[in-house]
C-alpha positions in Angstrom: 193.1 225.9 182.8 194.3 223.1 180.7 192.8 221.7 177.6 189.8 219.4 177.8 190.5 215.8 178.2 189.7 213.4 175.3 186.9 211.4 176.9 187.1 208.7 174.2 190.6 207.8 175.4 189.9 207.7 179.1 189.6 204.5 181.1 186.4 203.8 183.1 188.4 204.6 186.2 189.6 207.9 184.8 186.0 208.8 183.8 184.7 208.0 187.3 187.4 210.1 188.8 186.6 213.0 186.5 182.9 212.6 187.3 183.7 212.7 191.0 185.7 215.9 190.5 182.8 217.5 188.6 180.4 216.6 191.4 182.7 218.1 194.0 183.0 221.3 192.0 179.2 221.5 191.6 178.8 221.1 195.3 181.3 223.9 196.0 179.5 226.2 193.5 176.2 225.5 195.1 177.6 226.2 198.6 179.1 229.5 197.3 175.8 230.5 195.8 174.0 229.9 199.1 176.6 232.0 200.9 176.2 234.8 198.4 172.4 234.7 198.8 172.8 234.9 202.6 175.2 237.9 202.3 172.8 239.6 199.8 169.9 239.1 202.2 171.9 240.5 205.1 173.0 243.5 203.1 169.5 244.2 202.0 168.2 244.1 205.6 171.1 245.9 207.4 173.1 248.1 205.0 171.9 251.5 204.0 173.1 253.1 200.8 173.6 256.9 201.0 
């Protein structure tokens, strides 16, 4: 990962683009969390541990 951007020096357009990227990442994280919960539920219901 790179260094954090200096928000004070970003243009409004750059800030909007950064905010959109952040929202896209949050959406991906949420989707991954939902998939993880589905896998965990499946495993709890179908996989036996010896």
